[in-house]
N, C-alpha and C positions, 0 to 999 in steps of 0.2 A: 505493500499498500504506500509506504516512505517512496520507493522509487516511482510510485506512477505520477504522485506527486511533484518531484525531482524531475520527471520527466515533462510532468505540465510545466511546470515554470520555467524549464529552462527551450523546451518548444510550445509556446500556449497554444492552443485550441483556436481553431479560427471559425465555428461553426457548433452548434448544439447535434449534431452528427456526429462530427469530427470527436468530439470531447466524448460522448456516450459509446463512441467504437472504441475510443482508447482506454475509458474507465472499463468496460465490459472483457476486454484485451488483457487486462490484468488481474482479470480473474474475480472484479469486485460486481457486487449485485446491481442489476436497474427493473425497480418494479414497474417502473413505467418512462415512457420515452422523455429524454431532455429538450426543454423547450428553449427559448432565447434569453429567458429569467434567469435559468442555472446556467448559463455560460455567461453573463453579466456577473452573477454573483460568483463563478468560481473565477474568473477574471480579474472581479475586485481583490477578492482573495489569494491568487498569487501576489496581487503587489504586495500585502500584506504578506505575506511568506517571504518576498525579497528580503523586507525588510530584516525580517527575522534572520535570513541566513547572513547577511549585512550587517547585524549589530556588531560592536566593536568593544564590549564587554558581556562577560557574565550576567551583568546585574540588565543591562540593558536588554538583553536577548531573554532574561527571564520575564521581563516589564511586556515586551511583544507577544511572548508568550500566553503569559496571563489575559493579556487582550484574547487573543485567537480565542479561548478556552472559554472565556466571556460571552464571546460574541456568539462562535459557532457549535459551542458542547452543551448539551443541556446534563439536568441530573440522570444520572444512572439508571437503567431499569431493567431486570433480568424478562427474556423472551422468547420463545420458542415459536415467532411468528413464522416461519416458513419449515417447521420440520429437521433443521437441523442441528436441533439439539438445543438444550439451553446456552447462552452466551447476554453479554451485557451490550447494551445499545446506549449511547451520550446525546440521544435525536428524540424529537418525537415519533411516534408511531406515523407513518403516512411520509413522510419527509420523503424529498424528489430527490434527485440524482445532488444537485450542490447543495442542501440538506444532509445528505450522508456522506459525504465526499468532506465535508468542509468541517463537521465534526468528526471524522473516524480520522481524520490526518491530526487535525488538531491534539485529539488525546494522544492521537500515536505517537508524532512527534512530544510530546512532555513526555511520555513513558521512558521513550527513548532515550531524549537528553536529560531526562533525569537519573534514569539506570546506568546510564553510559558515558555522561559529563557533557556539559555544553557545549564544547566546545567542536564536539562531533559533528559539527555542520560548517560548510562554506562554502568559500570558491575554488576552482582547481586554478592550480599555482599556475599554471603553463597561460604563459602572453598573447598569445592568439588564442584563447580560449575563454576561459570564464563563467562557465558553465555554473552553478550549482551541485553540490553535490551531501550526502548523508554517509557520514564516516561509520562502517559497519565491520572493520576491519577489527581482529582482536589487539593488537596495540595500542589504536586512538591516534591514529598519525599520519593519516591519510593525507595528502596534497591535492591530488588530483582526479580528476570527475571519473578517468577511466583509465584503462593500462594504457592506449594508446595516445594521450596526451602526455603522460610521463615519458612513455616511451620518446615521442619529438623530443619534452621539451631536454631531456636526457642528450640525445644527441644535439641538440641546437648546445646546447654546453661544453659540449666536447668538440665537437665543431670550434668553438669561441674561446678555447682552450689553446686547442691545436693551433689558433693563428694568434695565438698572442706571443 
């Protein structure tokens, strides 16, 4: 789920259909078709996510994270609405795509950052990239959004060192 929202942040959807297709391709539920309102809410949410990624300090990141939770996540409820077993929702029943996406990812990133460290969210260190990433690595020292960016930057640094 978190990789999906990072993908949406790095490549924002341009239509409700694209938003729905990318959400369901990630294995996420879609109870009803996405509409223009869903796209507008998600694009606003992604703007807030970008601020979260770019927060300069842990305290600022926590303030932005708390804002996301207060805006998008509701009180937890236990449900078996889809027959998949008991699970917790942080959104009202009947929420559309925007409500599901914003609530679920707000709670998921809060859980990830409080469990693993506030530093586990950032921008790719490659000068040509700048995409956002979520650090799922064991040591928690990720600097690049992908292996491709890490390799390209290593080659660039090697060539610069050889030229010097």
